[in-house]
C-alpha positions as YAML, in Angstrom:
chain: A
units: angstrom
residues:
- id: 1
  name: MET
  ca: [-142.78, 208.69, 17.11]
- id: 2
  name: THR
  ca: [-143.44, 205.83, 18.75]
- id: 3
  name: ALA
  ca: [-142.25, 204.75, 22.37]
- id: 4
  name: LEU
  ca: [-138.29, 204.06, 23.18]
- id: 5
  name: THR
  ca: [-138.68, 201.09, 25.43]
- id: 6
  name: THR
  ca: [-135.65, 199.67, 27.42]
- id: 7
  name: LYS
  ca: [-135.46, 197.18, 30.38]
- id: 8
  name: ARG
  ca: [-137.43, 198.73, 32.77]
- id: 9
  name: LEU
  ca: [-138.45, 202.16, 31.15]
- id: 10
  name: VAL
  ca: [-140.61, 203.10, 29.05]
- id: 11
  name: CYS
  ca: [-140.01, 206.64, 26.94]
- id: 12
  name: THR
  ca: [-142.95, 208.39, 25.56]
- id: 13
  name: PRO
  ca: [-143.61, 211.62, 23.86]
- id: 14
  name: LEU
  ca: [-145.29, 214.31, 26.29]
- id: 15
  name: VAL
  ca: [-148.89, 214.90, 25.68]
- id: 16
  name: ASP
  ca: [-151.30, 217.00, 27.60]
- id: 17
  name: SER
  ca: [-151.98, 215.01, 30.59]
- id: 18
  name: ASP
  ca: [-148.39, 215.08, 31.43]
- id: 19
  name: TRP
  ca: [-148.75, 218.71, 32.75]
- id: 20
  name: PRO
  ca: [-149.19, 217.96, 36.34]
- id: 21
  name: PHE
  ca: [-145.91, 215.75, 36.37]
- id: 22
  name: PHE
  ca: [-143.98, 218.31, 34.27]
- id: 23
  name: LEU
  ca: [-145.34, 221.75, 36.33]
- id: 24
  name: SER
  ca: [-144.44, 219.49, 39.85]
- id: 25
  name: LEU
  ca: [-140.43, 218.88, 38.27]
- id: 26
  name: GLN
  ca: [-140.57, 222.36, 36.99]
- id: 27
  name: GLN
  ca: [-141.04, 223.55, 40.51]
- id: 28
  name: ASP
  ca: [-139.18, 221.54, 42.30]
- id: 29
  name: ARG
  ca: [-136.28, 223.27, 43.64]
- id: 30
  name: GLN
  ca: [-133.84, 220.44, 44.03]
- id: 31
  name: VAL
  ca: [-134.91, 219.32, 40.77]
- id: 32
  name: MET
  ca: [-133.85, 222.66, 38.92]
- id: 33
  name: ARG
  ca: [-131.43, 223.75, 41.52]
- id: 34
  name: PHE
  ca: [-128.51, 223.45, 38.64]
- id: 35
  name: VAL
  ca: [-130.83, 224.48, 35.62]
- id: 36
  name: ALA
  ca: [-133.20, 227.52, 36.34]
- id: 37
  name: ASP
  ca: [-134.72, 229.91, 38.89]
- id: 38
  name: ASP
  ca: [-138.15, 229.70, 40.09]
- id: 39
  name: ARG
  ca: [-140.49, 230.50, 37.33]
- id: 40
  name: ARG
  ca: [-144.19, 231.82, 37.69]
- id: 41
  name: GLU
  ca: [-146.68, 228.85, 36.24]
- id: 42
  name: GLN
  ca: [-146.92, 230.43, 32.98]
- id: 43
  name: GLU
  ca: [-144.04, 230.25, 32.03]
- id: 44
  name: ILE
  ca: [-143.44, 226.62, 32.63]
- id: 45
  name: ARG
  ca: [-146.88, 226.74, 30.81]
- id: 46
  name: ALA
  ca: [-145.53, 228.30, 27.30]
- id: 47
  name: ALA
  ca: [-142.00, 225.60, 27.56]
- id: 48
  name: PHE
  ca: [-144.95, 222.50, 28.31]
- id: 49
  name: ASP
  ca: [-146.60, 223.82, 25.13]
- id: 50
  name: ALA
  ca: [-143.54, 224.10, 23.00]
- id: 51
  name: ARG
  ca: [-143.00, 220.49, 23.76]
- id: 52
  name: LEU
  ca: [-146.46, 219.25, 22.66]
- id: 53
  name: PRO
  ca: [-146.59, 219.41, 19.18]
- id: 54
  name: HIS
  ca: [-145.74, 215.92, 16.90]
- id: 55
  name: TRP
  ca: [-142.17, 215.72, 16.40]
- id: 56
  name: SER
  ca: [-140.30, 213.68, 13.25]
- id: 57
  name: PRO
  ca: [-136.44, 213.60, 13.03]
- id: 58
  name: GLY
  ca: [-135.48, 217.20, 12.14]
- id: 59
  name: ASP
  ca: [-138.31, 218.96, 13.59]
- id: 60
  name: THR
  ca: [-136.98, 222.30, 15.51]
- id: 61
  name: HIS
  ca: [-138.50, 221.71, 18.68]
- id: 62
  name: TRP
  ca: [-138.10, 219.46, 21.61]
- id: 63
  name: LEU
  ca: [-138.42, 215.64, 21.56]
- id: 64
  name: CYS
  ca: [-139.47, 215.67, 24.83]
- id: 65
  name: LEU
  ca: [-140.09, 212.17, 26.24]
- id: 66
  name: LEU
  ca: [-141.70, 211.29, 29.66]
- id: 67
  name: VAL
  ca: [-139.95, 208.81, 31.60]
- id: 68
  name: ARG
  ca: [-142.13, 205.92, 33.23]
- id: 69
  name: ASP
  ca: [-141.38, 203.06, 34.94]
- id: 70
  name: ALA
  ca: [-142.80, 199.24, 34.25]
- id: 71
  name: GLN
  ca: [-145.93, 200.50, 36.71]
- id: 72
  name: ASN
  ca: [-146.32, 203.51, 34.84]
- id: 73
  name: VAL
  ca: [-145.29, 205.69, 37.31]
- id: 74
  name: PRO
  ca: [-143.57, 208.99, 36.08]
- id: 75
  name: LEU
  ca: [-139.82, 208.98, 37.04]
- id: 76
  name: GLY
  ca: [-138.27, 212.17, 34.68]
- id: 77
  name: ILE
  ca: [-138.05, 213.89, 31.09]
- id: 78
  name: THR
  ca: [-135.72, 213.40, 28.63]
- id: 79
  name: GLY
  ca: [-135.21, 213.96, 24.75]
- id: 80
  name: TYR
  ca: [-133.05, 216.13, 22.81]
- id: 81
  name: ILE
  ca: [-133.13, 219.30, 20.57]
- id: 82
  name: HIS
  ca: [-131.74, 219.43, 17.16]
- id: 83
  name: ARG
  ca: [-129.00, 222.93, 16.96]
- id: 84
  name: ASP
  ca: [-127.91, 221.63, 13.48]
- id: 85
  name: VAL
  ca: [-129.31, 219.31, 11.01]
- id: 86
  name: ASP
  ca: [-127.13, 216.44, 12.23]
- id: 87
  name: CYS
  ca: [-126.39, 217.65, 15.61]
- id: 88
  name: ALA
  ca: [-128.70, 217.82, 18.84]
- id: 89
  name: GLU
  ca: [-128.48, 218.76, 22.17]
- id: 90
  name: VAL
  ca: [-129.78, 216.03, 24.93]
- id: 91
  name: GLY
  ca: [-131.47, 216.78, 28.24]
- id: 92
  name: PHE
  ca: [-133.16, 215.17, 31.35]
- id: 93
  name: LEU
  ca: [-134.60, 216.21, 34.55]
- id: 94
  name: PHE
  ca: [-135.52, 213.17, 36.88]
- id: 95
  name: ALA
  ca: [-137.87, 213.66, 40.37]
- id: 96
  name: PRO
  ca: [-135.80, 213.56, 43.35]
- id: 97
  name: VAL
  ca: [-137.59, 209.98, 44.06]
- id: 98
  name: ALA
  ca: [-136.12, 208.57, 40.91]
- id: 99
  name: GLN
  ca: [-132.32, 210.09, 41.20]
- id: 100
  name: GLY
  ca: [-129.37, 207.74, 41.70]
- id: 101
  name: LYS
  ca: [-131.17, 204.01, 40.68]
- id: 102
  name: GLY
  ca: [-129.90, 204.51, 37.24]
- id: 103
  name: TYR
  ca: [-133.05, 205.91, 35.31]
- id: 104
  name: GLY
  ca: [-131.56, 208.80, 33.89]
- id: 105
  name: SER
  ca: [-128.11, 206.88, 31.98]
- id: 106
  name: GLU
  ca: [-130.86, 203.92, 30.99]
- id: 107
  name: SER
  ca: [-133.35, 206.53, 29.48]
- id: 108
  name: LEU
  ca: [-130.38, 208.69, 27.98]
- id: 109
  name: ARG
  ca: [-128.60, 205.49, 26.49]
- id: 110
  name: ALA
  ca: [-132.38, 205.07, 24.73]
- id: 111
  name: VAL
  ca: [-132.73, 208.38, 23.11]
- id: 112
  name: CYS
  ca: [-128.89, 208.19, 21.98]
- id: 113
  name: ASP
  ca: [-130.21, 204.57, 20.23]
- id: 114
  name: PHE
  ca: [-132.77, 206.74, 18.75]
- id: 115
  name: ALA
  ca: [-131.07, 209.94, 17.73]
- id: 116
  name: PHE
  ca: [-127.64, 207.74, 16.18]
- id: 117
  name: SER
  ca: [-129.57, 205.22, 14.28]
- id: 118
  name: THR
  ca: [-132.73, 207.30, 13.18]
- id: 119
  name: GLY
  ca: [-133.27, 210.70, 14.04]
- id: 120
  name: GLY
  ca: [-130.22, 210.89, 11.40]
- id: 121
  name: ILE
  ca: [-127.96, 212.41, 14.27]
- id: 122
  name: ARG
  ca: [-123.58, 212.40, 14.25]
- id: 123
  name: ARG
  ca: [-123.06, 214.60, 17.20]
- id: 124
  name: LEU
  ca: [-124.88, 214.55, 20.39]
- id: 125
  name: THR
  ca: [-124.43, 217.58, 22.83]
- id: 126
  name: ALA
  ca: [-125.18, 218.56, 26.31]
- id: 127
  name: THR
  ca: [-124.69, 221.96, 28.92]
- id: 128
  name: VAL
  ca: [-124.18, 221.39, 32.21]
- id: 129
  name: THR
  ca: [-124.26, 223.83, 34.94]
- id: 130
  name: ALA
  ca: [-120.43, 223.77, 36.97]
- id: 131
  name: GLY
  ca: [-121.27, 221.41, 40.01]
- id: 132
  name: ASN
  ca: [-123.87, 219.18, 38.45]
- id: 133
  name: ILE
  ca: [-121.58, 216.32, 39.10]
- id: 134
  name: ALA
  ca: [-124.70, 213.51, 38.89]
- id: 135
  name: SER
  ca: [-125.66, 214.86, 35.27]
- id: 136
  name: ARG
  ca: [-121.77, 214.80, 34.34]
- id: 137
  name: ARG
  ca: [-121.56, 211.13, 35.69]
- id: 138
  name: THR
  ca: [-124.94, 210.32, 33.37]
- id: 139
  name: LEU
  ca: [-123.09, 212.09, 30.45]
- id: 140
  name: GLU
  ca: [-119.36, 210.01, 30.87]
- id: 141
  name: ARG
  ca: [-121.31, 206.43, 31.96]
- id: 142
  name: LEU
  ca: [-122.85, 206.87, 28.07]
- id: 143
  name: GLY
  ca: [-119.37, 207.66, 27.02]
- id: 144
  name: PHE
  ca: [-119.81, 211.75, 26.32]
- id: 145
  name: ARG
  ca: [-116.73, 213.97, 26.68]
- id: 146
  name: LEU
  ca: [-115.78, 217.04, 28.49]
- id: 147
  name: GLU
  ca: [-115.27, 219.35, 25.63]
- id: 148
  name: GLY
  ca: [-114.63, 222.64, 27.24]
- id: 149
  name: GLU
  ca: [-115.80, 225.02, 30.41]
- id: 150
  name: LEU
  ca: [-117.80, 228.52, 29.56]
- id: 151
  name: ARG
  ca: [-116.69, 230.69, 32.54]
- id: 152
  name: GLU
  ca: [-119.91, 232.94, 33.82]
- id: 153
  name: SER
  ca: [-121.89, 231.69, 31.08]
- id: 154
  name: TYR
  ca: [-125.66, 231.12, 33.02]
- id: 155
  name: PHE
  ca: [-126.82, 233.65, 35.61]
- id: 156
  name: LEU
  ca: [-128.67, 231.36, 38.44]
- id: 157
  name: ALA
  ca: [-129.30, 231.46, 42.03]
- id: 158
  name: GLY
  ca: [-127.95, 235.18, 42.05]
- id: 159
  name: GLU
  ca: [-124.71, 234.59, 40.71]
- id: 160
  name: TRP
  ca: [-122.71, 233.54, 37.37]
- id: 161
  name: ARG
  ca: [-122.24, 229.76, 37.15]
- id: 162
  name: ASN
  ca: [-119.27, 228.25, 34.55]
- id: 163
  name: ASP
  ca: [-121.17, 225.75, 32.11]
- id: 164
  name: TRP
  ca: [-119.59, 222.50, 31.45]
- id: 165
  name: LEU
  ca: [-119.89, 221.28, 27.52]
- id: 166
  name: PHE
  ca: [-120.42, 217.29, 26.46]
- id: 167
  name: GLY
  ca: [-120.06, 215.93, 23.29]
- id: 168
  name: LEU
  ca: [-120.60, 212.41, 21.58]
- id: 169
  name: LEU
  ca: [-120.28, 211.49, 18.19]
- id: 170
  name: SER
  ca: [-121.84, 208.77, 16.57]
- id: 171
  name: HIS
  ca: [-118.69, 206.72, 16.12]
- id: 172
  name: GLU
  ca: [-117.27, 207.08, 19.11]
- id: 173
  name: TYR
  ca: [-121.22, 205.96, 20.74]
- id: 174
  name: ASP
  ca: [-121.19, 202.24, 21.86]
- id: 175
  name: SER
  ca: [-124.70, 201.00, 21.70]
- id: 176
  name: SER
  ca: [-123.57, 197.76, 23.36]
- id: 177
  name: PRO
  ca: [-125.83, 197.49, 26.78]
- id: 178
  name: SER
  ca: [-123.43, 196.72, 28.97]
- id: 179
  name: SER
  ca: [-121.67, 199.61, 27.90]
- id: 180
  name: GLY
  ca: [-121.94, 202.71, 30.40]
- id: 181
  name: GLN
  ca: [-123.48, 200.15, 33.09]
...
């Protein structure tokens, strides 16, 4: 797979030299507060290694893209994983210095464009821990709809948390650059 590019960003498949940045994201409590509890470096490395193999549409492992700005500075990661033949779940994480600047929406738009036009995807989903308003707004900005809430679905930070479930169908998606801006 080649890079996905936007006005300000380049999203490239994860490579081994991206490990230090990936680790820093996964160990940042602010980044992970709605995602996962602290994990050992060995567990994080296993998750990283699982995202390294070459990816093609239909593969069962994550398409994990490192998001960089025009100066080649890593900002975050984004991508998707097939959950069915024509259905995939999107995900994204951004470093604190990159949050609130529209990078999440911009890179996720590139992922949606690719998934719907080239990836053979009919439906994209996202699961967000209830309370993660920034991620919710990012998804809604691109047309994702809140489809439900799973009560006490995820154990995080010593308590059961609800999950918000979002979905976006290919025929609902507005790929024009001005939508969601």
